[in-house]
GULUMLUM-737894 format. One record per residue (C-alpha): residue number from 1; x, y, z. Coordinates in Angstrom, 1 decimal. Each point is the difference from the previous one (the first is absolute). Last residue first. Example, Ala and Ser with C-alpha at 12.3 -4.5 7.8 and 13.67 -1.06 7.14 Angstrom:
% residues 2
(pt 2,(13.7,-1.1,7.1)) (pt 1,(-1.4,-3.4,0.7)) 
//
This chain:
% residues 101
(pt 101,(261.3,21.0,217.6)) (pt 100,(-2.3,2.9,-0.8)) (pt 99,(1.5,0.9,-3.4)) (pt 98,(-0.2,-3.7,-1.0)) (pt 97,(-3.8,0.2,0.4)) (pt 96,(-0.3,2.8,-2.6)) (pt 95,(1.9,-1.9,-2.6)) (pt 94,(-2.1,-3.2,0.6)) (pt 93,(-3.3,2.1,-0.2)) (pt 92,(1.0,1.6,-3.3)) (pt 91,(1.1,-3.3,-1.6)) (pt 90,(-3.1,-1.7,1.1)) (pt 89,(-2.2,2.8,-1.4)) (pt 88,(1.8,0.0,-3.3)) (pt 87,(-0.2,-3.8,-0.4)) (pt 86,(-3.7,0.2,0.9)) (pt 85,(-0.6,2.8,-2.6)) (pt 84,(1.7,-2.0,-2.7)) (pt 83,(-2.2,-3.1,0.8)) (pt 82,(-3.2,2.2,-0.1)) (pt 81,(0.5,1.4,-3.5)) (pt 80,(-2.6,-1.9,-2.0)) (pt 79,(0.3,0.1,-3.8)) (pt 78,(-3.4,0.4,-1.8)) (pt 77,(-0.8,-1.5,-3.3)) (pt 76,(-3.1,1.2,-1.8)) (pt 75,(-1.5,-2.1,-2.8)) (pt 74,(-2.7,1.3,-2.3)) (pt 73,(-2.5,-1.5,-2.5)) (pt 72,(0.0,-3.6,1.2)) (pt 71,(-2.7,-1.9,-1.9)) (pt 70,(-2.9,-1.4,1.9)) (pt 69,(-2.9,1.0,-2.4)) (pt 68,(-1.1,2.8,2.4)) (pt 67,(3.4,1.6,0.1)) (pt 66,(2.8,-0.9,2.3)) (pt 65,(2.4,2.1,2.1)) (pt 64,(3.1,-1.8,1.4)) (pt 63,(1.8,1.2,3.1)) (pt 62,(3.4,-1.5,0.7)) (pt 61,(1.5,0.7,3.4)) (pt 60,(3.3,0.1,1.8)) (pt 59,(-0.5,0.4,3.7)) (pt 58,(0.1,2.8,2.5)) (pt 57,(-2.3,2.4,-1.9)) (pt 56,(-2.3,-2.9,-0.8)) (pt 55,(-3.1,1.3,1.7)) (pt 54,(0.5,3.5,-1.6)) (pt 53,(0.6,-1.4,-3.4)) (pt 52,(-3.1,-2.1,0.2)) (pt 51,(-2.0,3.0,1.3)) (pt 50,(1.1,2.1,-3.0)) (pt 49,(-0.8,-2.7,-2.5)) (pt 48,(-3.5,-0.4,1.5)) (pt 47,(-0.6,3.8,-0.1)) (pt 46,(1.1,0.0,-3.7)) (pt 45,(-2.5,-2.8,-0.8)) (pt 44,(-2.9,2.3,1.0)) (pt 43,(-3.0,-0.7,2.1)) (pt 42,(1.9,-2.4,2.2)) (pt 41,(-1.0,-3.4,1.6)) (pt 40,(2.5,-2.0,2.0)) (pt 39,(0.9,-3.7,-0.3)) (pt 38,(1.6,-2.7,2.1)) (pt 37,(-1.2,1.2,3.4)) (pt 36,(3.3,0.8,1.7)) (pt 35,(1.8,0.8,-3.3)) (pt 34,(3.2,-2.0,-0.6)) (pt 33,(-1.7,-2.6,-2.2)) (pt 32,(-1.0,2.6,-2.5)) (pt 31,(-3.0,1.5,-1.8)) (pt 30,(-0.8,3.6,-0.5)) (pt 29,(-3.6,0.2,-1.4)) (pt 28,(-1.1,2.7,-2.4)) (pt 27,(-2.9,2.4,-0.4)) (pt 26,(-3.7,-0.7,-0.4)) (pt 25,(-0.2,-1.9,-3.2)) (pt 24,(-2.0,-2.8,1.6)) (pt 23,(2.7,-2.4,-1.1)) (pt 22,(2.6,2.0,1.8)) (pt 21,(3.1,1.2,-1.9)) (pt 20,(3.2,-1.8,1.0)) (pt 19,(3.1,1.3,1.9)) (pt 18,(2.3,-2.8,0.8)) (pt 17,(2.7,0.1,2.7)) (pt 16,(3.2,-1.9,0.6)) (pt 15,(2.2,0.6,3.0)) (pt 14,(3.6,-1.0,0.0)) (pt 13,(1.4,-1.2,3.3)) (pt 12,(1.0,-3.5,-1.0)) (pt 11,(2.4,1.0,-2.7)) (pt 10,(1.6,2.9,1.8)) (pt 9,(0.7,-2.2,3.1)) (pt 8,(1.8,-2.5,-2.3)) (pt 7,(2.1,2.8,-1.5)) (pt 6,(0.8,1.2,3.5)) (pt 5,(1.0,-3.5,1.2)) (pt 4,(2.3,-0.3,-3.0)) (pt 3,(1.6,3.4,0.6)) (pt 2,(0.6,-0.8,3.7)) (pt 1,(-1.9,1.8,2.8)) 
//
C-alpha cells in the first residue's frame, strides 16, 4: 500500500464517539455512527469510554465527553494498531512460505 493510499485510509477509518449524560440523569449515552444501534446506555461515562476504545482498537478514534450543557469536558484520542499487525502478519507468512518452496 502506498503512503498516499495509507493516509487516505487513515482519514476514512477514524471512529468518532460522543459520551453524553442522559436527560433522565440515569447514566450516560455512547453515541456514534459506527455502533450497530447508534447509541448505547451506560451507568458510568468511564464504562462508555472503555467500550469505545475496545470497539475502535483497529481504527483511530476520537472520544469526546460532554457535560449536561453540551460543552466538551474531555477528549480522548486512540491510535489504532491494526494496519501494523496486518503488515507484520503478511511479512511473517510470506517468509514462512518461502521456506517450503
